[in-house]
C-alpha positions in Angstrom: 100.8 96.0 42.7 100.9 96.4 46.5 103.7 94.8 48.5 103.3 94.5 52.3 106.4 93.7 54.3 106.6 91.5 57.3 106.4 93.1 60.8 110.0 92.3 61.4 111.4 93.4 58.1 114.7 95.3 58.5 115.5 98.6 56.9 118.1 96.7 54.8 115.5 94.3 53.6 113.0 97.1 52.7 115.7 98.9 50.8 116.6 95.7 49.0 113.0 95.2 47.9 112.9 98.8 46.5 116.3 98.4 44.8 115.3 95.1 43.2 112.1 96.6 41.8 114.0 99.6 40.4 116.4 97.1 38.7 113.4 95.7 36.9 112.6 99.1 35.5 109.6 99.7 37.8 108.9 102.6 40.2 108.0 102.5 43.9 106.0 104.5 46.3 106.8 103.7 50.0 104.3 104.3 52.9 105.4 103.5 56.4 102.9 102.3 59.0 103.3 101.5 62.7 103.9 97.8 62.1 104.4 97.3 58.4 105.7 99.1 55.3 103.5 99.2 52.2 105.3 99.5 48.9 103.3 100.4 45.8 104.8 99.2 42.5 104.2 101.3 39.4 104.9 100.1 35.9 104.0 97.6 33.2 101.6 95.0 34.5 103.2 92.4 32.3 106.6 93.0 33.9 105.1 93.1 37.4 103.3 89.8 36.9 106.4 87.9 35.7 108.7 89.0 38.5 109.1 86.8 41.6 108.4 89.6 44.1 107.0 87.3 46.8 110.4 85.5 46.9 112.2 88.6 48.1 113.1 88.4 51.8 110.9 90.7 54.0 107.9 90.4 51.7 104.7 89.2 53.5 102.2 89.6 50.7 101.8 90.8 47.1 98.4 92.1 46.0 97.4 93.4 42.5 95.4 96.6 42.2 92.6 95.7 39.9 91.0 99.1 39.5 91.8 101.3 36.5 92.9 104.1 38.8 95.8 102.3 40.5 97.8 105.1 42.1 94.7 106.9 43.3 93.1 103.8 44.8 93.0 103.5 48.5 94.6 100.0 48.2 97.7 101.6 46.8 98.7 103.3 50.1 96.2 101.7 52.5 96.3 104.9 54.6 95.0 108.5 54.1 97.3 110.9 52.3 98.0 114.3 53.9 98.6 117.2 51.5 100.5 120.3 52.7 99.6 123.7 51.2 102.2 126.1 52.6 102.1 125.2 56.3 98.5 123.9 56.2 97.8 120.2 56.2 94.7 119.0 54.3 93.5 115.5 55.0 94.0 115.3 58.8 91.5 115.6 61.6 91.0 119.4 61.0 88.4 120.5 58.5 90.4 123.2 56.6 88.6 126.3 55.3 89.6 127.8 52.0 88.1 131.2 51.3 88.3 134.3 49.3 86.8 136.0 46.2 86.0 134.4 42.9 88.3 136.9 41.2 91.1 139.2 42.3 90.0 142.7 41.4 92.3 145.1 43.2 94.9 145.3 45.9 92.5 146.8 48.5 89.8 144.2 47.7 92.0 141.0 48.0 94.0 142.2 51.0 90.9 143.3 52.9 89.1 140.0 52.2 92.2 138.0 53.1 92.3 139.7 56.4 88.6 139.2 57.0 88.6 135.5 56.2 91.8 134.8 58.2 90.3 136.5 61.3 87.2 134.3 60.9 89.2 131.1 60.7 90.2 130.4 57.1 93.6 128.8 56.6 94.0 129.1 52.9 93.2 132.1 50.6 91.5 131.4 47.3 91.3 133.9 44.4 91.2 133.7 40.6 93.8 135.6 38.6 92.9 133.7 35.4 89.2 133.1 35.0 87.5 130.7 32.7 84.1 132.2 31.9 81.2 130.9 29.9 81.0 134.1 27.9 84.1 135.5 26.2 82.8 139.0 27.0 82.8 138.4 30.8 85.7 139.5 33.1 88.6 137.1 32.4 90.7 138.0 35.4 93.8 140.2 36.0 96.3 137.6 34.9 99.9 138.1 36.2 98.9 141.3 38.0 96.3 139.3 39.9 98.9 136.8 40.9 101.1 139.6 42.2 98.2 140.9 44.3 97.6 137.5 45.7 101.2 137.3 46.8 100.8 140.7 48.5 97.7 139.3 50.3 99.8 136.3 51.4 102.5 138.6 52.7 100.0 140.6 54.7 98.2 137.7 56.2 100.4 134.6 56.0 97.7 132.7 54.2 98.9 130.3 51.5 97.4 130.8 48.1 95.4 128.5 45.9 94.6 129.8 42.4 93.6 128.3 39.1 95.9 127.5 36.2 94.0 127.3 32.9 96.7 126.6 30.3 100.1 124.9 30.1 101.6 128.1 28.9 100.6 129.8 32.1 101.8 127.1 34.5 105.3 128.5 35.0 104.0 132.0 35.9 101.3 130.7 38.2 103.7 128.4 40.0 106.0 131.3 40.9 103.2 132.8 43.0 100.9 130.0 44.1 101.1 127.5 46.9 98.6 125.2 45.3 97.5 124.8 41.7 93.8 124.5 41.0 92.6 122.7 37.9 89.1 123.8 37.3 86.0 121.9 36.3 86.3 122.9 32.7 89.9 121.5 32.5 89.4 118.3 34.5 90.0 116.3 31.3 92.6 118.6 29.8 95.2 115.8 29.8 98.1 117.9 28.6 97.5 120.3 31.6 97.1 117.3 34.0 100.5 115.9 32.9 102.2 119.3 33.3 100.8 119.9 36.9 101.8 116.3 37.6 105.4 117.2 36.9 105.1 120.3 39.2 106.3 120.2 42.8 103.3 122.1 43.9 100.2 120.4 45.3 97.2 120.3 43.0 93.5 120.6 43.7 91.5 118.9 40.9 87.9 120.0 40.5 85.2 117.5 39.3 83.9 118.4 35.8 80.3 119.5 35.4 79.3 116.3 33.7 82.0 114.0 35.0 81.4 110.7 36.9 83.3 109.9 40.0 85.4 107.4 38.0 86.2 110.2 35.4 87.5 112.3 38.3 89.6 109.6 39.7 91.1 108.7 36.2 92.0 112.4 35.7 93.7 112.4 39.1 95.6 109.3 38.0 97.1 111.3 35.2 98.6 113.7 37.8 99.9 111.0 40.1 101.3 109.0 37.2 103.7 111.9 36.5 105.0 111.7 40.1 103.0 114.3 41.9 101.1 112.6 44.8 100.1 115.8 46.5 96.6 115.9 45.0 93.3 117.0 46.5 89.9 116.1 44.9 87.1 118.7 44.8 83.4 118.1 44.5 81.8 121.3 43.2 78.5 120.2 41.8 77.5 118.5 38.6 75.0 119.4 35.9 71.7 117.6 36.1 68.1 118.3 34.9 67.6 120.6 37.9 67.7 124.3 37.0 66.6 125.9 40.2 70.2 125.8 41.6 73.4 126.5 39.6 74.5 122.9 39.9 73.6 119.8 41.9 76.1 119.4 44.8 76.8 115.7 44.8 77.5 115.0 48.5 77.2 111.3 47.7 80.7 111.7 46.2 82.3 112.5 49.5 82.0 109.2 51.3 82.4 107.3 48.0 85.7 109.1 47.3 86.9 108.6 50.9 86.4 104.9 50.4 87.8 104.6 46.9 90.9 106.8 47.3 93.6 107.9 49.8 93.4 111.5 48.5 91.8 114.3 50.6 88.4 115.5 49.5 87.3 119.2 49.3 83.7 120.4 48.8 82.9 123.7 47.1 79.3 124.4 48.1 79.5 127.9 46.5 79.6 126.6 43.0 77.7 123.5 43.9 74.5 125.3 44.6 75.2 128.9 43.5 72.5 130.5 45.8 74.0 132.5 48.7 71.1 131.8 51.1 71.6 128.0 50.8 75.4 127.8 50.8 75.7 127.6 54.6 73.4 124.5 54.8 75.4 122.7 52.1 78.7 123.6 53.8 77.5 122.1 57.0 76.2 119.0 55.2 79.6 118.6 53.5 81.4 118.6 56.9 79.0 116.0 58.2 79.6 113.9 55.0 83.3 113.7 55.7 84.9 116.5 53.7 88.5 117.3 54.6 88.2 120.9 53.5 85.5 123.4 52.5 86.0 126.1 49.8 83.8 129.2 50.1 83.7 132.4 48.1 83.6 135.6 50.2 83.4 139.2 48.9 83.2 142.4 50.8 81.0 144.1 48.2 79.2 141.4 46.2 77.0 143.8 44.2 80.1 145.3 42.7 81.9 141.9 42.2 83.2 141.4 38.7 82.3 137.7 38.8 79.8 135.5 40.8 78.8 138.2 43.3 75.4 136.6 43.7 76.9 133.6 45.3 79.6 135.1 47.5 79.1 135.4 51.2 79.7 138.6 53.0 82.6 138.5 55.6 80.3 138.5 58.5 78.2 135.7 57.0 81.3 133.7 56.6 82.4 134.3 60.2 78.9 133.2 61.4 79.2 130.1 59.3 82.6 129.2 60.6 81.3 129.0 64.1 78.6 126.6 63.0 81.1 124.5 61.0 83.2 124.1 64.1 80.2 122.7 66.0 79.3 120.2 63.2 83.0 119.2 62.9 83.2 118.5 66.6 80.0 116.5 66.5 81.5 114.1 63.8 84.8 113.8 65.5 86.7 116.4 63.5 88.3 119.7 64.4 
């Protein structure tokens, strides 16, 4: 349910509306605009329907949210959400670049790459300490030691860290080091994990599952928001189709659709979306043009020796060249 206040509603009236709703055992999410305040009401639909909300002084209109994903829906806030990762805002006018290696492999590797991508224009450092791999025999990441090295790279560069949490048992450890929790494609419908990160105070980036529909992604995000964490970013990273030439099919249709359906920021990961180094720049540029709020790109300073996904990682100079092109496209579509 969405409550919109009258333009002349006083602070006392707004607080009275919130207090009354809380008395009924419901929760609220308040968003303040230039002229009106929007109050989202969260709780049992039966309780909401039977309460005389429209009779409360200062209420201009009451609108039900008919979509299954109520908290995620654009109607719930009626404005775009901004998510802060460290000191970096995702969802504003700037197209934020997240970059770094697939996996943390050594101190020299992660610090060197962090310095390279920061110099080129990246604002957030990505790197995997815990790695979900298709084969149990592949490199699974450095675990806690990898998290500590990410923290060293942050100290050396000032870049906030985004890294994946794979299991509820690892959440506490990852949260000690990370600035943003990544829920990977394979865990998009791990509802126990979604609930736990929903109780965390850290922002969460939720990646779309390989065979997930847009509605599936939004419903998974709803799990996180329903636990109280509204600092969620959605990530399109390619879906599995009948096409086998590329690693996945990067669904750029999802970007404008998600921007219409939800108030949450949208990230595109063209690295995993296409999986072919030579075509990643074109898809990154297309993602910016489609309206992405951030782009996530893998960069490695020695791809042929990378312990995971070296074939799809850009070299630091390739990344720097791409950043210059991204800036031009961003400016062309009214972004920074």
